[in-house]
mmCIF entry with sequence, helices, sheets and N, C-alpha, C, O atoms, coordinates in Angstrom:
data_MODEL
# 
_entry.id   MODEL 
# 
_entity.id                         1 
_entity.type                       polymer 
_entity.pdbx_number_of_molecules   1 
# 
_entity_poly.entity_id                      1 
_entity_poly.type                           'polypeptide(L)' 
_entity_poly.nstd_linkage                   no 
_entity_poly.nstd_monomer                   no 
_entity_poly.pdbx_seq_one_letter_code       
;(UNK)(UNK)(UNK)(UNK)(UNK)(UNK)(UNK)(UNK)(UNK)(UNK)(UNK)(UNK)(UNK)(UNK)(UNK)(UNK)
(UNK)(UNK)(UNK)(UNK)(UNK)(UNK)(UNK)(UNK)(UNK)(UNK)(UNK)(UNK)(UNK)(UNK)(UNK)(UNK)
(UNK)(UNK)(UNK)(UNK)(UNK)(UNK)(UNK)(UNK)(UNK)(UNK)(UNK)(UNK)(UNK)(UNK)(UNK)(UNK)
(UNK)(UNK)(UNK)(UNK)
;
_entity_poly.pdbx_seq_one_letter_code_can   XXXXXXXXXXXXXXXXXXXXXXXXXXXXXXXXXXXXXXXXXXXXXXXXXXXX 
_entity_poly.pdbx_strand_id                 A 
# 
loop_
_entity_poly_seq.entity_id 
_entity_poly_seq.num 
_entity_poly_seq.mon_id 
_entity_poly_seq.hetero 
1 1  UNK n 
1 2  UNK n 
1 3  UNK n 
1 4  UNK n 
1 5  UNK n 
1 6  UNK n 
1 7  UNK n 
1 8  UNK n 
1 9  UNK n 
1 10 UNK n 
1 11 UNK n 
1 12 UNK n 
1 13 UNK n 
1 14 UNK n 
1 15 UNK n 
1 16 UNK n 
1 17 UNK n 
1 18 UNK n 
1 19 UNK n 
1 20 UNK n 
1 21 UNK n 
1 22 UNK n 
1 23 UNK n 
1 24 UNK n 
1 25 UNK n 
1 26 UNK n 
1 27 UNK n 
1 28 UNK n 
1 29 UNK n 
1 30 UNK n 
1 31 UNK n 
1 32 UNK n 
1 33 UNK n 
1 34 UNK n 
1 35 UNK n 
1 36 UNK n 
1 37 UNK n 
1 38 UNK n 
1 39 UNK n 
1 40 UNK n 
1 41 UNK n 
1 42 UNK n 
1 43 UNK n 
1 44 UNK n 
1 45 UNK n 
1 46 UNK n 
1 47 UNK n 
1 48 UNK n 
1 49 UNK n 
1 50 UNK n 
1 51 UNK n 
1 52 UNK n 
# 
_struct_asym.id          A 
_struct_asym.entity_id   1 
# 
loop_
_struct_conf.conf_type_id 
_struct_conf.id 
_struct_conf.pdbx_PDB_helix_id 
_struct_conf.beg_label_comp_id 
_struct_conf.beg_label_asym_id 
_struct_conf.beg_label_seq_id 
_struct_conf.pdbx_beg_PDB_ins_code 
_struct_conf.end_label_comp_id 
_struct_conf.end_label_asym_id 
_struct_conf.end_label_seq_id 
_struct_conf.pdbx_end_PDB_ins_code 
_struct_conf.beg_auth_comp_id 
_struct_conf.beg_auth_asym_id 
_struct_conf.beg_auth_seq_id 
_struct_conf.end_auth_comp_id 
_struct_conf.end_auth_asym_id 
_struct_conf.end_auth_seq_id 
_struct_conf.pdbx_PDB_helix_class 
_struct_conf.details 
_struct_conf.pdbx_PDB_helix_length 
HELX_P HELX_P1 AA1 UNK A 2  ? UNK A 11 ? UNK A 2  UNK A 11 1 ? 10 
HELX_P HELX_P2 AA2 UNK A 13 ? UNK A 21 ? UNK A 13 UNK A 21 1 ? 9  
HELX_P HELX_P3 AA3 UNK A 25 ? UNK A 36 ? UNK A 25 UNK A 36 1 ? 12 
HELX_P HELX_P4 AA4 UNK A 38 ? UNK A 46 ? UNK A 38 UNK A 46 1 ? 9  
HELX_P HELX_P5 AA5 UNK A 47 ? UNK A 51 ? UNK A 47 UNK A 51 3 ? 5  
# 
_struct_conf_type.id          HELX_P 
_struct_conf_type.criteria    ? 
_struct_conf_type.reference   ? 
# 
loop_
_atom_site.group_PDB 
_atom_site.id 
_atom_site.type_symbol 
_atom_site.label_atom_id 
_atom_site.label_alt_id 
_atom_site.label_comp_id 
_atom_site.label_asym_id 
_atom_site.label_entity_id 
_atom_site.label_seq_id 
_atom_site.pdbx_PDB_ins_code 
_atom_site.Cartn_x 
_atom_site.Cartn_y 
_atom_site.Cartn_z 
_atom_site.occupancy 
_atom_site.B_iso_or_equiv 
_atom_site.pdbx_formal_charge 
_atom_site.auth_seq_id 
_atom_site.auth_comp_id 
_atom_site.auth_asym_id 
_atom_site.auth_atom_id 
_atom_site.pdbx_PDB_model_num 
ATOM 1   N N  . UNK A 1 1  ? 104.813 102.132 100.595 1.00 0.00 ? 1  UNK A N  1 
ATOM 2   C CA . UNK A 1 1  ? 104.258 100.878 100.117 1.00 0.00 ? 1  UNK A CA 1 
ATOM 3   C C  . UNK A 1 1  ? 104.532 99.752  101.108 1.00 0.00 ? 1  UNK A C  1 
ATOM 4   O O  . UNK A 1 1  ? 103.715 98.841  101.238 1.00 0.00 ? 1  UNK A O  1 
ATOM 5   N N  . UNK A 1 2  ? 105.655 99.794  101.803 1.00 0.00 ? 2  UNK A N  1 
ATOM 6   C CA . UNK A 1 2  ? 105.992 98.740  102.750 1.00 0.00 ? 2  UNK A CA 1 
ATOM 7   C C  . UNK A 1 2  ? 104.997 98.671  103.899 1.00 0.00 ? 2  UNK A C  1 
ATOM 8   O O  . UNK A 1 2  ? 104.668 97.581  104.366 1.00 0.00 ? 2  UNK A O  1 
ATOM 9   N N  . UNK A 1 3  ? 104.516 99.817  104.358 1.00 0.00 ? 3  UNK A N  1 
ATOM 10  C CA . UNK A 1 3  ? 103.566 99.826  105.468 1.00 0.00 ? 3  UNK A CA 1 
ATOM 11  C C  . UNK A 1 3  ? 102.236 99.223  105.038 1.00 0.00 ? 3  UNK A C  1 
ATOM 12  O O  . UNK A 1 3  ? 101.581 98.551  105.835 1.00 0.00 ? 3  UNK A O  1 
ATOM 13  N N  . UNK A 1 4  ? 101.828 99.445  103.810 1.00 0.00 ? 4  UNK A N  1 
ATOM 14  C CA . UNK A 1 4  ? 100.589 98.858  103.294 1.00 0.00 ? 4  UNK A CA 1 
ATOM 15  C C  . UNK A 1 4  ? 100.723 97.349  103.213 1.00 0.00 ? 4  UNK A C  1 
ATOM 16  O O  . UNK A 1 4  ? 99.798  96.625  103.581 1.00 0.00 ? 4  UNK A O  1 
ATOM 17  N N  . UNK A 1 5  ? 101.867 96.863  102.734 1.00 0.00 ? 5  UNK A N  1 
ATOM 18  C CA . UNK A 1 5  ? 102.103 95.423  102.659 1.00 0.00 ? 5  UNK A CA 1 
ATOM 19  C C  . UNK A 1 5  ? 102.143 94.818  104.057 1.00 0.00 ? 5  UNK A C  1 
ATOM 20  O O  . UNK A 1 5  ? 101.631 93.718  104.264 1.00 0.00 ? 5  UNK A O  1 
ATOM 21  N N  . UNK A 1 6  ? 102.740 95.513  105.015 1.00 0.00 ? 6  UNK A N  1 
ATOM 22  C CA . UNK A 1 6  ? 102.799 95.011  106.389 1.00 0.00 ? 6  UNK A CA 1 
ATOM 23  C C  . UNK A 1 6  ? 101.404 94.906  107.004 1.00 0.00 ? 6  UNK A C  1 
ATOM 24  O O  . UNK A 1 6  ? 101.076 93.896  107.627 1.00 0.00 ? 6  UNK A O  1 
ATOM 25  N N  . UNK A 1 7  ? 100.592 95.929  106.835 1.00 0.00 ? 7  UNK A N  1 
ATOM 26  C CA . UNK A 1 7  ? 99.230  95.908  107.380 1.00 0.00 ? 7  UNK A CA 1 
ATOM 27  C C  . UNK A 1 7  ? 98.405  94.814  106.706 1.00 0.00 ? 7  UNK A C  1 
ATOM 28  O O  . UNK A 1 7  ? 97.659  94.097  107.373 1.00 0.00 ? 7  UNK A O  1 
ATOM 29  N N  . UNK A 1 8  ? 98.537  94.686  105.391 1.00 0.00 ? 8  UNK A N  1 
ATOM 30  C CA . UNK A 1 8  ? 97.806  93.633  104.676 1.00 0.00 ? 8  UNK A CA 1 
ATOM 31  C C  . UNK A 1 8  ? 98.284  92.253  105.102 1.00 0.00 ? 8  UNK A C  1 
ATOM 32  O O  . UNK A 1 8  ? 97.491  91.313  105.147 1.00 0.00 ? 8  UNK A O  1 
ATOM 33  N N  . UNK A 1 9  ? 99.573  92.116  105.416 1.00 0.00 ? 9  UNK A N  1 
ATOM 34  C CA . UNK A 1 9  ? 100.102 90.824  105.853 1.00 0.00 ? 9  UNK A CA 1 
ATOM 35  C C  . UNK A 1 9  ? 99.533  90.413  107.202 1.00 0.00 ? 9  UNK A C  1 
ATOM 36  O O  . UNK A 1 9  ? 99.430  89.221  107.491 1.00 0.00 ? 9  UNK A O  1 
ATOM 37  N N  . UNK A 1 10 ? 99.169  91.368  108.016 1.00 0.00 ? 10 UNK A N  1 
ATOM 38  C CA . UNK A 1 10 ? 98.598  91.044  109.325 1.00 0.00 ? 10 UNK A CA 1 
ATOM 39  C C  . UNK A 1 10 ? 97.083  90.823  109.230 1.00 0.00 ? 10 UNK A C  1 
ATOM 40  O O  . UNK A 1 10 ? 96.557  89.885  109.829 1.00 0.00 ? 10 UNK A O  1 
ATOM 41  N N  . UNK A 1 11 ? 96.390  91.670  108.491 1.00 0.00 ? 11 UNK A N  1 
ATOM 42  C CA . UNK A 1 11 ? 94.929  91.563  108.424 1.00 0.00 ? 11 UNK A CA 1 
ATOM 43  C C  . UNK A 1 11 ? 94.460  90.489  107.446 1.00 0.00 ? 11 UNK A C  1 
ATOM 44  O O  . UNK A 1 11 ? 93.573  89.702  107.775 1.00 0.00 ? 11 UNK A O  1 
ATOM 45  N N  . UNK A 1 12 ? 95.041  90.448  106.257 1.00 0.00 ? 12 UNK A N  1 
ATOM 46  C CA . UNK A 1 12 ? 94.704  89.464  105.223 1.00 0.00 ? 12 UNK A CA 1 
ATOM 47  C C  . UNK A 1 12 ? 96.003  88.935  104.619 1.00 0.00 ? 12 UNK A C  1 
ATOM 48  O O  . UNK A 1 12 ? 96.470  89.455  103.605 1.00 0.00 ? 12 UNK A O  1 
ATOM 49  N N  . UNK A 1 13 ? 96.583  87.917  105.228 1.00 0.00 ? 13 UNK A N  1 
ATOM 50  C CA . UNK A 1 13 ? 97.906  87.457  104.802 1.00 0.00 ? 13 UNK A CA 1 
ATOM 51  C C  . UNK A 1 13 ? 98.046  87.130  103.311 1.00 0.00 ? 13 UNK A C  1 
ATOM 52  O O  . UNK A 1 13 ? 99.057  87.510  102.720 1.00 0.00 ? 13 UNK A O  1 
ATOM 53  N N  . UNK A 1 14 ? 97.086  86.446  102.667 1.00 0.00 ? 14 UNK A N  1 
ATOM 54  C CA . UNK A 1 14 ? 97.270  86.190  101.232 1.00 0.00 ? 14 UNK A CA 1 
ATOM 55  C C  . UNK A 1 14 ? 97.331  87.469  100.389 1.00 0.00 ? 14 UNK A C  1 
ATOM 56  O O  . UNK A 1 14 ? 98.034  87.521  99.380  1.00 0.00 ? 14 UNK A O  1 
ATOM 57  N N  . UNK A 1 15 ? 96.594  88.490  100.808 1.00 0.00 ? 15 UNK A N  1 
ATOM 58  C CA . UNK A 1 15 ? 96.650  89.770  100.090 1.00 0.00 ? 15 UNK A CA 1 
ATOM 59  C C  . UNK A 1 15 ? 98.031  90.401  100.217 1.00 0.00 ? 15 UNK A C  1 
ATOM 60  O O  . UNK A 1 15 ? 98.566  90.934  99.245  1.00 0.00 ? 15 UNK A O  1 
ATOM 61  N N  . UNK A 1 16 ? 98.605  90.341  101.413 1.00 0.00 ? 16 UNK A N  1 
ATOM 62  C CA . UNK A 1 16 ? 99.942  90.893  101.601 1.00 0.00 ? 16 UNK A CA 1 
ATOM 63  C C  . UNK A 1 16 ? 100.982 90.206  100.733 1.00 0.00 ? 16 UNK A C  1 
ATOM 64  O O  . UNK A 1 16 ? 101.867 90.859  100.179 1.00 0.00 ? 16 UNK A O  1 
ATOM 65  N N  . UNK A 1 17 ? 100.875 88.885  100.614 1.00 0.00 ? 17 UNK A N  1 
ATOM 66  C CA . UNK A 1 17 ? 101.817 88.147  99.767  1.00 0.00 ? 17 UNK A CA 1 
ATOM 67  C C  . UNK A 1 17 ? 101.552 88.457  98.298  1.00 0.00 ? 17 UNK A C  1 
ATOM 68  O O  . UNK A 1 17 ? 102.495 88.618  97.523  1.00 0.00 ? 17 UNK A O  1 
ATOM 69  N N  . UNK A 1 18 ? 100.296 88.541  97.907  1.00 0.00 ? 18 UNK A N  1 
ATOM 70  C CA . UNK A 1 18 ? 99.955  88.824  96.514  1.00 0.00 ? 18 UNK A CA 1 
ATOM 71  C C  . UNK A 1 18 ? 100.394 90.215  96.087  1.00 0.00 ? 18 UNK A C  1 
ATOM 72  O O  . UNK A 1 18 ? 100.780 90.410  94.934  1.00 0.00 ? 18 UNK A O  1 
ATOM 73  N N  . UNK A 1 19 ? 100.342 91.178  96.988  1.00 0.00 ? 19 UNK A N  1 
ATOM 74  C CA . UNK A 1 19 ? 100.766 92.533  96.635  1.00 0.00 ? 19 UNK A CA 1 
ATOM 75  C C  . UNK A 1 19 ? 102.248 92.585  96.285  1.00 0.00 ? 19 UNK A C  1 
ATOM 76  O O  . UNK A 1 19 ? 102.655 93.345  95.406  1.00 0.00 ? 19 UNK A O  1 
ATOM 77  N N  . UNK A 1 20 ? 103.041 91.793  96.958  1.00 0.00 ? 20 UNK A N  1 
ATOM 78  C CA . UNK A 1 20 ? 104.482 91.850  96.725  1.00 0.00 ? 20 UNK A CA 1 
ATOM 79  C C  . UNK A 1 20 ? 104.968 90.833  95.695  1.00 0.00 ? 20 UNK A C  1 
ATOM 80  O O  . UNK A 1 20 ? 105.883 91.122  94.924  1.00 0.00 ? 20 UNK A O  1 
ATOM 81  N N  . UNK A 1 21 ? 104.360 89.644  95.678  1.00 0.00 ? 21 UNK A N  1 
ATOM 82  C CA . UNK A 1 21 ? 104.885 88.555  94.841  1.00 0.00 ? 21 UNK A CA 1 
ATOM 83  C C  . UNK A 1 21 ? 103.933 88.103  93.739  1.00 0.00 ? 21 UNK A C  1 
ATOM 84  O O  . UNK A 1 21 ? 104.329 87.313  92.882  1.00 0.00 ? 21 UNK A O  1 
ATOM 85  N N  . UNK A 1 22 ? 102.718 88.571  93.736  1.00 0.00 ? 22 UNK A N  1 
ATOM 86  C CA . UNK A 1 22 ? 101.764 88.117  92.731  1.00 0.00 ? 22 UNK A CA 1 
ATOM 87  C C  . UNK A 1 22 ? 101.177 86.763  93.117  1.00 0.00 ? 22 UNK A C  1 
ATOM 88  O O  . UNK A 1 22 ? 101.278 86.336  94.267  1.00 0.00 ? 22 UNK A O  1 
ATOM 89  N N  . UNK A 1 23 ? 100.571 86.103  92.156  1.00 0.00 ? 23 UNK A N  1 
ATOM 90  C CA . UNK A 1 23 ? 99.911  84.830  92.420  1.00 0.00 ? 23 UNK A CA 1 
ATOM 91  C C  . UNK A 1 23 ? 100.840 83.658  92.125  1.00 0.00 ? 23 UNK A C  1 
ATOM 92  O O  . UNK A 1 23 ? 100.515 82.785  91.320  1.00 0.00 ? 23 UNK A O  1 
ATOM 93  N N  . UNK A 1 24 ? 101.965 83.646  92.764  1.00 0.00 ? 24 UNK A N  1 
ATOM 94  C CA . UNK A 1 24 ? 102.930 82.572  92.552  1.00 0.00 ? 24 UNK A CA 1 
ATOM 95  C C  . UNK A 1 24 ? 102.798 81.523  93.651  1.00 0.00 ? 24 UNK A C  1 
ATOM 96  O O  . UNK A 1 24 ? 101.794 81.493  94.363  1.00 0.00 ? 24 UNK A O  1 
ATOM 97  N N  . UNK A 1 25 ? 103.790 80.677  93.788  1.00 0.00 ? 25 UNK A N  1 
ATOM 98  C CA . UNK A 1 25 ? 103.782 79.575  94.749  1.00 0.00 ? 25 UNK A CA 1 
ATOM 99  C C  . UNK A 1 25 ? 103.611 80.070  96.178  1.00 0.00 ? 25 UNK A C  1 
ATOM 100 O O  . UNK A 1 25 ? 102.888 79.448  96.956  1.00 0.00 ? 25 UNK A O  1 
ATOM 101 N N  . UNK A 1 26 ? 104.257 81.171  96.542  1.00 0.00 ? 26 UNK A N  1 
ATOM 102 C CA . UNK A 1 26 ? 104.159 81.689  97.907  1.00 0.00 ? 26 UNK A CA 1 
ATOM 103 C C  . UNK A 1 26 ? 102.729 82.099  98.258  1.00 0.00 ? 26 UNK A C  1 
ATOM 104 O O  . UNK A 1 26 ? 102.293 81.920  99.395  1.00 0.00 ? 26 UNK A O  1 
ATOM 105 N N  . UNK A 1 27 ? 102.015 82.639  97.304  1.00 0.00 ? 27 UNK A N  1 
ATOM 106 C CA . UNK A 1 27 ? 100.616 83.011  97.544  1.00 0.00 ? 27 UNK A CA 1 
ATOM 107 C C  . UNK A 1 27 ? 99.776  81.791  97.878  1.00 0.00 ? 27 UNK A C  1 
ATOM 108 O O  . UNK A 1 27 ? 98.999  81.817  98.833  1.00 0.00 ? 27 UNK A O  1 
ATOM 109 N N  . UNK A 1 28 ? 99.921  80.729  97.108  1.00 0.00 ? 28 UNK A N  1 
ATOM 110 C CA . UNK A 1 28 ? 99.109  79.531  97.324  1.00 0.00 ? 28 UNK A CA 1 
ATOM 111 C C  . UNK A 1 28 ? 99.453  78.842  98.640  1.00 0.00 ? 28 UNK A C  1 
ATOM 112 O O  . UNK A 1 28 ? 98.564  78.341  99.329  1.00 0.00 ? 28 UNK A O  1 
ATOM 113 N N  . UNK A 1 29 ? 100.734 78.813  98.992  1.00 0.00 ? 29 UNK A N  1 
ATOM 114 C CA . UNK A 1 29 ? 101.139 78.257  100.286 1.00 0.00 ? 29 UNK A CA 1 
ATOM 115 C C  . UNK A 1 29 ? 100.512 79.074  101.408 1.00 0.00 ? 29 UNK A C  1 
ATOM 116 O O  . UNK A 1 29 ? 99.996  78.520  102.379 1.00 0.00 ? 29 UNK A O  1 
ATOM 117 N N  . UNK A 1 30 ? 100.561 80.387  101.267 1.00 0.00 ? 30 UNK A N  1 
ATOM 118 C CA . UNK A 1 30 ? 100.001 81.249  102.295 1.00 0.00 ? 30 UNK A CA 1 
ATOM 119 C C  . UNK A 1 30 ? 98.491  81.104  102.380 1.00 0.00 ? 30 UNK A C  1 
ATOM 120 O O  . UNK A 1 30 ? 97.934  81.127  103.478 1.00 0.00 ? 30 UNK A O  1 
ATOM 121 N N  . UNK A 1 31 ? 97.833  80.957  101.273 1.00 0.00 ? 31 UNK A N  1 
ATOM 122 C CA . UNK A 1 31 ? 96.387  80.784  101.282 1.00 0.00 ? 31 UNK A CA 1 
ATOM 123 C C  . UNK A 1 31 ? 95.999  79.507  102.022 1.00 0.00 ? 31 UNK A C  1 
ATOM 124 O O  . UNK A 1 31 ? 95.057  79.512  102.814 1.00 0.00 ? 31 UNK A O  1 
ATOM 125 N N  . UNK A 1 32 ? 96.711  78.426  101.773 1.00 0.00 ? 32 UNK A N  1 
ATOM 126 C CA . UNK A 1 32 ? 96.434  77.160  102.459 1.00 0.00 ? 32 UNK A CA 1 
ATOM 127 C C  . UNK A 1 32 ? 96.692  77.295  103.959 1.00 0.00 ? 32 UNK A C  1 
ATOM 128 O O  . UNK A 1 32 ? 95.892  76.831  104.772 1.00 0.00 ? 32 UNK A O  1 
ATOM 129 N N  . UNK A 1 33 ? 97.807  77.929  104.326 1.00 0.00 ? 33 UNK A N  1 
ATOM 130 C CA . UNK A 1 33 ? 98.107  78.118  105.747 1.00 0.00 ? 33 UNK A CA 1 
ATOM 131 C C  . UNK A 1 33 ? 97.063  78.995  106.430 1.00 0.00 ? 33 UNK A C  1 
ATOM 132 O O  . UNK A 1 33 ? 96.708  78.752  107.583 1.00 0.00 ? 33 UNK A O  1 
ATOM 133 N N  . UNK A 1 34 ? 96.577  79.998  105.736 1.00 0.00 ? 34 UNK A N  1 
ATOM 134 C CA . UNK A 1 34 ? 95.570  80.891  106.308 1.00 0.00 ? 34 UNK A CA 1 
ATOM 135 C C  . UNK A 1 34 ? 94.228  80.175  106.453 1.00 0.00 ? 34 UNK A C  1 
ATOM 136 O O  . UNK A 1 34 ? 93.501  80.422  107.415 1.00 0.00 ? 34 UNK A O  1 
ATOM 137 N N  . UNK A 1 35 ? 93.896  79.301  105.523 1.00 0.00 ? 35 UNK A N  1 
ATOM 138 C CA . UNK A 1 35 ? 92.649  78.547  105.625 1.00 0.00 ? 35 UNK A CA 1 
ATOM 139 C C  . UNK A 1 35 ? 92.716  77.556  106.782 1.00 0.00 ? 35 UNK A C  1 
ATOM 140 O O  . UNK A 1 35 ? 91.745  77.393  107.520 1.00 0.00 ? 35 UNK A O  1 
ATOM 141 N N  . UNK A 1 36 ? 93.863  76.894  106.941 1.00 0.00 ? 36 UNK A N  1 
ATOM 142 C CA . UNK A 1 36 ? 94.007  75.925  108.027 1.00 0.00 ? 36 UNK A CA 1 
ATOM 143 C C  . UNK A 1 36 ? 93.918  76.636  109.377 1.00 0.00 ? 36 UNK A C  1 
ATOM 144 O O  . UNK A 1 36 ? 93.069  76.303  110.203 1.00 0.00 ? 36 UNK A O  1 
ATOM 145 N N  . UNK A 1 37 ? 94.778  77.593  109.593 1.00 0.00 ? 37 UNK A N  1 
ATOM 146 C CA . UNK A 1 37 ? 94.778  78.426  110.794 1.00 0.00 ? 37 UNK A CA 1 
ATOM 147 C C  . UNK A 1 37 ? 95.273  79.808  110.399 1.00 0.00 ? 37 UNK A C  1 
ATOM 148 O O  . UNK A 1 37 ? 96.099  79.937  109.495 1.00 0.00 ? 37 UNK A O  1 
ATOM 149 N N  . UNK A 1 38 ? 94.786  80.818  111.055 1.00 0.00 ? 38 UNK A N  1 
ATOM 150 C CA . UNK A 1 38 ? 95.126  82.190  110.667 1.00 0.00 ? 38 UNK A CA 1 
ATOM 151 C C  . UNK A 1 38 ? 96.564  82.562  111.024 1.00 0.00 ? 38 UNK A C  1 
ATOM 152 O O  . UNK A 1 38 ? 97.248  83.210  110.232 1.00 0.00 ? 38 UNK A O  1 
ATOM 153 N N  . UNK A 1 39 ? 97.026  82.161  112.200 1.00 0.00 ? 39 UNK A N  1 
ATOM 154 C CA . UNK A 1 39 ? 98.345  82.584  112.699 1.00 0.00 ? 39 UNK A CA 1 
ATOM 155 C C  . UNK A 1 39 ? 99.493  82.091  111.812 1.00 0.00 ? 39 UNK A C  1 
ATOM 156 O O  . UNK A 1 39 ? 100.397 82.875  111.523 1.00 0.00 ? 39 UNK A O  1 
ATOM 157 N N  . UNK A 1 40 ? 99.501  80.823  111.366 1.00 0.00 ? 40 UNK A N  1 
ATOM 158 C CA . UNK A 1 40 ? 100.591 80.418  110.458 1.00 0.00 ? 40 UNK A CA 1 
ATOM 159 C C  . UNK A 1 40 ? 100.609 81.215  109.154 1.00 0.00 ? 40 UNK A C  1 
ATOM 160 O O  . UNK A 1 40 ? 101.676 81.448  108.586 1.00 0.00 ? 40 UNK A O  1 
ATOM 161 N N  . UNK A 1 41 ? 99.448  81.630  108.684 1.00 0.00 ? 41 UNK A N  1 
ATOM 162 C CA . UNK A 1 41 ? 99.384  82.468  107.487 1.00 0.00 ? 41 UNK A CA 1 
ATOM 163 C C  . UNK A 1 41 ? 100.024 83.821  107.705 1.00 0.00 ? 41 UNK A C  1 
ATOM 164 O O  . UNK A 1 41 ? 100.712 84.337  106.824 1.00 0.00 ? 41 UNK A O  1 
ATOM 165 N N  . UNK A 1 42 ? 99.802  84.400  108.878 1.00 0.00 ? 42 UNK A N  1 
ATOM 166 C CA . UNK A 1 42 ? 100.408 85.700  109.206 1.00 0.00 ? 42 UNK A CA 1 
ATOM 167 C C  . UNK A 1 42 ? 101.918 85.569  109.320 1.00 0.00 ? 42 UNK A C  1 
ATOM 168 O O  . UNK A 1 42 ? 102.662 86.392  108.789 1.00 0.00 ? 42 UNK A O  1 
ATOM 169 N N  . UNK A 1 43 ? 102.365 84.531  110.014 1.00 0.00 ? 43 UNK A N  1 
ATOM 170 C CA . UNK A 1 43 ? 103.811 84.319  110.176 1.00 0.00 ? 43 UNK A CA 1 
ATOM 171 C C  . UNK A 1 43 ? 104.473 84.099  108.823 1.00 0.00 ? 43 UNK A C  1 
ATOM 172 O O  . UNK A 1 43 ? 105.538 84.658  108.560 1.00 0.00 ? 43 UNK A O  1 
ATOM 173 N N  . UNK A 1 44 ? 103.864 83.303  107.971 1.00 0.00 ? 44 UNK A N  1 
ATOM 174 C CA . UNK A 1 44 ? 104.423 83.052  106.640 1.00 0.00 ? 44 UNK A CA 1 
ATOM 175 C C  . UNK A 1 44 ? 104.451 84.328  105.803 1.00 0.00 ? 44 UNK A C  1 
ATOM 176 O O  . UNK A 1 44 ? 105.434 84.585  105.107 1.00 0.00 ? 44 UNK A O  1 
ATOM 177 N N  . UNK A 1 45 ? 103.394 85.124  105.861 1.00 0.00 ? 45 UNK A N  1 
ATOM 178 C CA . UNK A 1 45 ? 103.344 86.366  105.085 1.00 0.00 ? 45 UNK A CA 1 
ATOM 179 C C  . UNK A 1 45 ? 104.433 87.329  105.524 1.00 0.00 ? 45 UNK A C  1 
ATOM 180 O O  . UNK A 1 45 ? 105.094 87.942  104.686 1.00 0.00 ? 45 UNK A O  1 
ATOM 181 N N  . UNK A 1 46 ? 104.624 87.469  106.821 1.00 0.00 ? 46 UNK A N  1 
ATOM 182 C CA . UNK A 1 46 ? 105.675 88.369  107.306 1.00 0.00 ? 46 UNK A CA 1 
ATOM 183 C C  . UNK A 1 46 ? 107.055 87.833  106.926 1.00 0.00 ? 46 UNK A C  1 
ATOM 184 O O  . UNK A 1 46 ? 107.935 88.601  106.537 1.00 0.00 ? 46 UNK A O  1 
ATOM 185 N N  . UNK A 1 47 ? 107.241 86.523  107.039 1.00 0.00 ? 47 UNK A N  1 
ATOM 186 C CA . UNK A 1 47 ? 108.517 85.920  106.658 1.00 0.00 ? 47 UNK A CA 1 
ATOM 187 C C  . UNK A 1 47 ? 108.809 86.132  105.171 1.00 0.00 ? 47 UNK A C  1 
ATOM 188 O O  . UNK A 1 47 ? 109.908 86.549  104.807 1.00 0.00 ? 47 UNK A O  1 
ATOM 189 N N  . UNK A 1 48 ? 107.834 85.846  104.323 1.00 0.00 ? 48 UNK A N  1 
ATOM 190 C CA . UNK A 1 48 ? 108.054 85.965  102.874 1.00 0.00 ? 48 UNK A CA 1 
ATOM 191 C C  . UNK A 1 48 ? 108.273 87.407  102.456 1.00 0.00 ? 48 UNK A C  1 
ATOM 192 O O  . UNK A 1 48 ? 109.105 87.676  101.589 1.00 0.00 ? 48 UNK A O  1 
ATOM 193 N N  . UNK A 1 49 ? 107.549 88.335  103.050 1.00 0.00 ? 49 UNK A N  1 
ATOM 194 C CA . UNK A 1 49 ? 107.621 89.722  102.609 1.00 0.00 ? 49 UNK A CA 1 
ATOM 195 C C  . UNK A 1 49 ? 108.775 90.505  103.201 1.00 0.00 ? 49 UNK A C  1 
ATOM 196 O O  . UNK A 1 49 ? 109.271 91.433  102.563 1.00 0.00 ? 49 UNK A O  1 
ATOM 197 N N  . UNK A 1 50 ? 109.220 90.160  104.406 1.00 0.00 ? 50 UNK A N  1 
ATOM 198 C CA . UNK A 1 50 ? 110.191 91.029  105.062 1.00 0.00 ? 50 UNK A CA 1 
ATOM 199 C C  . UNK A 1 50 ? 111.486 90.358  105.477 1.00 0.00 ? 50 UNK A C  1 
ATOM 200 O O  . UNK A 1 50 ? 112.472 91.057  105.708 1.00 0.00 ? 50 UNK A O  1 
ATOM 201 N N  . UNK A 1 51 ? 111.534 89.042  105.584 1.00 0.00 ? 51 UNK A N  1 
ATOM 202 C CA . UNK A 1 51 ? 112.760 88.379  105.999 1.00 0.00 ? 51 UNK A CA 1 
ATOM 203 C C  . UNK A 1 51 ? 113.511 87.827  104.798 1.00 0.00 ? 51 UNK A C  1 
ATOM 204 O O  . UNK A 1 51 ? 114.725 87.995  104.677 1.00 0.00 ? 51 UNK A O  1 
ATOM 205 N N  . UNK A 1 52 ? 112.785 87.177  103.927 1.00 0.00 ? 52 UNK A N  1 
ATOM 206 C CA . UNK A 1 52 ? 113.398 86.526  102.780 1.00 0.00 ? 52 UNK A CA 1 
ATOM 207 C C  . UNK A 1 52 ? 113.675 87.487  101.671 1.00 0.00 ? 52 UNK A C  1 
ATOM 208 O O  . UNK A 1 52 ? 114.194 87.091  100.627 1.00 0.00 ? 52 UNK A O  1 
# 
């Protein structure tokens, strides 16, 4: 399951966050970051899913 979340975090960052945390605050932050620019969304998704 971790590899699926990692791949989703790189290709579609909000999906990667939603798979692990649901539609909570982290999802909405990631969605906004991904809409503004793609790279901050990827960095946030990896941070939320694997570091924190």
